[in-house]
C-alpha positions in Angstrom: 5.4 -76.5 -47.6 6.9 -79.2 -49.8 5.4 -82.7 -49.1 6.2 -84.6 -52.5 9.3 -86.4 -53.4 10.0 -88.0 -56.7 11.9 -91.2 -57.0 13.1 -92.0 -60.7 13.5 -95.7 -60.5 13.1 -96.7 -64.2 16.7 -97.6 -65.0 17.9 -101.0 -65.9 20.9 -101.2 -63.3 23.2 -102.7 -66.0 26.2 -102.3 -63.8 24.9 -105.1 -61.5 24.0 -107.7 -64.0 22.9 -110.5 -63.7 21.6 -109.5 -60.2 19.4 -106.9 -61.8 18.1 -109.0 -64.6 14.8 -109.8 -62.9 14.8 -107.3 -59.9 15.1 -103.6 -59.6 18.5 -102.3 -58.7 16.8 -100.1 -56.1 15.8 -103.4 -54.3 19.3 -104.4 -53.8 20.0 -104.5 -50.1 22.5 -102.8 -47.9 22.3 -105.2 -45.0 18.6 -106.0 -44.6 17.1 -102.9 -46.1 16.9 -102.1 -50.0 18.4 -99.0 -51.4 15.1 -97.4 -52.2 13.9 -97.8 -48.5 16.9 -95.7 -47.3 15.8 -93.1 -49.8 12.1 -93.0 -48.8 13.2 -92.8 -45.0 15.4 -89.7 -46.0 12.4 -88.1 -47.6 10.0 -88.8 -44.7 12.5 -87.5 -42.2 12.4 -84.2 -44.1 8.5 -84.3 -44.1 8.3 -85.3 -47.7 5.7 -88.0 -47.0 4.0 -88.3 -50.5 6.4 -90.6 -52.3 6.0 -90.5 -56.1 7.8 -93.2 -58.3 8.6 -93.1 -62.0 9.0 -96.7 -62.7 9.5 -99.1 -65.7 9.1 -102.7 -66.5 10.2 -105.2 -63.9 9.8 -102.8 -61.2 6.7 -104.3 -59.4 8.7 -105.3 -56.4 9.1 -101.6 -55.3 5.4 -101.2 -55.1 5.1 -104.5 -53.4 7.8 -103.6 -50.8 5.8 -100.5 -49.8 2.7 -102.5 -49.2 1.4 -105.0 -46.6 2.0 -108.6 -47.2 -0.7 -110.3 -44.9 0.5 -114.0 -45.5 4.1 -113.1 -44.5 3.0 -111.1 -41.5 0.7 -113.8 -40.3 3.5 -116.5 -40.5 5.8 -114.5 -38.3 3.2 -112.9 -36.0 4.3 -113.5 -32.3 7.8 -114.6 -33.3 11.1 -112.9 -32.8 11.1 -112.1 -36.5 8.0 -109.9 -36.4 10.1 -106.9 -35.2 12.2 -107.1 -38.4 9.2 -105.6 -40.4 8.5 -102.7 -37.9 10.6 -100.1 -39.8 8.9 -100.9 -43.1 5.4 -101.0 -41.6 6.0 -97.6 -39.9 7.1 -96.2 -43.4 3.9 -97.6 -45.1 1.7 -96.0 -42.4 3.5 -92.7 -42.5 3.7 -92.1 -46.2 1.5 -92.3 -49.2 2.8 -94.0 -52.5 1.8 -93.2 -56.2 3.4 -94.5 -59.4 3.6 -93.9 -63.0 5.7 -95.4 -65.9 8.5 -94.0 -68.0 8.0 -96.1 -71.2 11.3 -95.3 -72.8 14.6 -94.7 -71.1 15.3 -91.0 -72.4 17.3 -89.7 -69.4 16.8 -88.3 -66.0 15.2 -85.1 -67.3 12.5 -87.2 -69.1 12.0 -89.2 -66.1 11.3 -86.1 -64.0 9.0 -84.7 -66.8 7.1 -88.0 -66.7 6.6 -87.6 -63.0 4.7 -84.2 -63.6 1.4 -86.1 -63.5 2.1 -87.2 -59.9 3.6 -83.8 -58.7 1.3 -81.2 -60.3 2.0 -77.5 -59.9 4.2 -77.5 -56.7 7.8 -77.7 -55.6 9.0 -81.1 -54.8 12.1 -83.1 -53.9 14.0 -85.7 -56.0 16.0 -88.7 -54.6 18.1 -90.9 -56.7 18.3 -94.2 -54.5 21.7 -94.9 -56.2 23.3 -92.3 -54.0 22.9 -93.4 -50.4 23.5 -90.5 -48.1 24.2 -90.4 -44.3 24.8 -87.7 -41.9 23.6 -86.3 -38.5 20.9 -84.7 -40.4 19.3 -85.9 -43.7 20.5 -84.4 -46.8 17.0 -83.6 -47.9 16.3 -82.1 -44.6 19.3 -79.8 -45.0 18.2 -78.8 -48.6 14.7 -77.9 -47.5 16.4 -75.2 -45.2 18.1 -73.8 -48.4 14.8 -73.8 -50.4 13.0 -72.1 -47.6 15.6 -69.3 -47.4 16.0 -68.8 -51.2 12.7 -70.2 -52.8 14.5 -71.6 -55.8 15.8 -74.9 -57.2 18.5 -76.5 -55.1 20.9 -79.1 -56.2 23.2 -81.1 -53.8 26.9 -81.0 -54.7 30.2 -82.4 -53.4 33.8 -82.0 -54.5 35.0 -85.1 -56.4 38.6 -85.8 -57.8 39.0 -84.0 -61.1 39.6 -87.2 -62.9 36.2 -88.4 -62.0 34.2 -85.4 -63.2 33.2 -87.1 -66.4 30.7 -89.3 -64.3 28.8 -86.2 -63.1 27.0 -83.0 -63.8 29.4 -80.3 -62.7 28.6 -76.7 -61.8 30.4 -73.4 -61.1 29.1 -70.0 -60.2 29.0 -67.3 -57.6 30.1 -68.7 -54.3 28.1 -67.0 -51.4 30.0 -69.0 -48.6 31.5 -72.5 -48.2 28.2 -74.2 -48.7 26.1 -72.1 -51.1 26.9 -71.2 -54.7 24.6 -69.5 -57.1 24.8 -71.7 -60.2 26.0 -70.0 -63.5 27.3 -72.9 -65.3 26.3 -76.5 -65.5 28.0 -79.2 -67.7 26.9 -82.8 -68.0 29.8 -85.5 -67.9 32.6 -83.1 -69.0 36.2 -84.2 -69.5 38.6 -82.9 -66.9 39.8 -80.3 -69.4 36.1 -79.2 -70.0 34.9 -79.2 -66.3 34.3 -75.7 -64.9 35.2 -77.0 -61.4 35.2 -80.3 -59.4 31.8 -79.7 -57.8 29.7 -82.5 -58.9 25.9 -82.8 -58.5 24.7 -85.8 -56.7 21.3 -87.4 -56.6 19.4 -84.8 -54.5 17.3 -82.1 -55.8 14.6 -79.6 -54.8 12.8 -78.5 -57.9 10.1 -75.8 -58.6 7.2 -76.4 -61.0 9.1 -74.3 -63.6 11.4 -77.2 -64.2 8.6 -79.1 -66.2 8.3 -76.5 -69.0 12.1 -76.0 -69.0 12.6 -79.8 -69.5 10.0 -79.9 -72.4 12.2 -77.3 -74.3 15.5 -78.9 -73.5 17.1 -80.7 -76.4 18.7 -84.1 -76.0 22.2 -84.0 -74.8 24.9 -86.5 -73.7 24.0 -90.0 -74.9 21.0 -88.6 -76.8 19.1 -88.4 -73.4 17.3 -85.3 -72.0 19.6 -84.4 -69.2 18.3 -82.6 -66.0 21.6 -80.8 -65.9 20.9 -79.2 -69.2 17.4 -78.2 -68.3 18.7 -76.6 -64.9 21.5 -74.8 -67.0 18.7 -73.2 -69.1 16.6 -72.4 -65.9 19.7 -70.9 -64.2 19.8 -68.2 -66.9 16.1 -67.3 -66.2 16.0 -67.6 -62.3 18.2 -68.4 -59.4 19.4 -72.0 -59.1 21.4 -72.7 -55.9 24.1 -75.4 -55.4 24.5 -76.7 -51.9 27.5 -78.5 -50.3 25.9 -80.9 -48.0 27.0 -82.1 -44.5 27.4 -85.8 -44.6 28.8 -88.7 -46.7 27.5 -90.2 -50.0 28.0 -93.8 -51.2 27.7 -94.2 -55.0 25.7 -97.5 -54.8 25.3 -97.3 -58.6 28.8 -98.8 -58.7 30.1 -102.0 -57.3 32.8 -100.3 -55.4 30.4 -97.8 -53.7 27.8 -100.5 -53.0 30.5 -102.7 -51.1 31.8 -99.5 -49.2 28.2 -98.8 -48.1 27.7 -102.3 -47.0 30.8 -102.3 -44.9 30.0 -98.9 -43.3 26.5 -100.0 -42.3 27.8 -103.3 -41.1 30.4 -101.7 -38.9 27.6 -99.2 -37.5 25.5 -102.1 -36.7 28.1 -104.1 -34.8 29.3 -101.1 -32.9 25.5 -100.4 -31.9 25.3 -104.0 -30.8 28.5 -103.8 -28.8 27.2 -100.6 -27.0 23.9 -101.9 -26.2 
C-alpha cells in the first residue's frame, strides 16, 4: 500500500515575481486556500497521508501552514471565523509531515532524488502543486488504481495543442486503450517537429524505488538540469512505465493565465454552491 507522497516545492516561482520574492509560489491562494493545500488534500483523499516535502530557502511558510498556530486559534475561538480553519486542522490531524532541503536547483529529477531520505525503499506518489487538478475522483486516486493493476511507474498525461508541447515532457508508446499507454519514448520540452505525440506529462507521478538509482545515473538534460522525464525514459527501456490519461481538468497554476482560470473556476463553483444551499 502506498502511503507517501513527495511534494517538490523548492522552485523560485519567477513567473510570479514580485509576489514570490519573499513567499513560496505554492502558498499563493486560489480563493482562500494555498495551492499546496489542494495538493495535500488530493494526496490524503487517495490515502497518501505521509506528506514529504523537498523544500528550499524562503519556504518556511509551507511548514508553518501545516502546523497549529495557537495564538491565532485562541483569538478567533468562539467566533464565526473559527470554522475557516476547520479544513486545515483536519488535514493537520490526518497527515504527517516531513521536510528536507534541495540545496541547489538542479531540476525535478534531482529534487525527487533529494527526497529519497524521506521516502526510503518503497513506491510513492509525486504531486507538483503548480498543476491544480479537479474531477469527480482525485487524479492520484485514479493513478493508484493503475499502479495496483500494473505495479509499475505511472505518469499522468493529457493531450495539449501541438504548438505547446515545448512546455512539457511528451510521451509516445503502445496504446492499450483510450487511457493507458505503455511508454516507449519520452522527450523533455521538444519542439513541435521533434515531439513524438501531443501527450504531455503533467505534475502527477507514481514512482517505484527503482527511480532513485535511475536518476543517479541520468546525465543533465534540458537547461543543464536532471530531468525526471530523462530518467523515466531510461527506466522505460528496462521495465514498464505506464502513461495514464486522467479523468478531470487541470489548471496550470505555474502560469498567470492558468492561475486566473483556476481562480475563476473555483469562485464560480463557490457561488453556485452558495446559491444552491
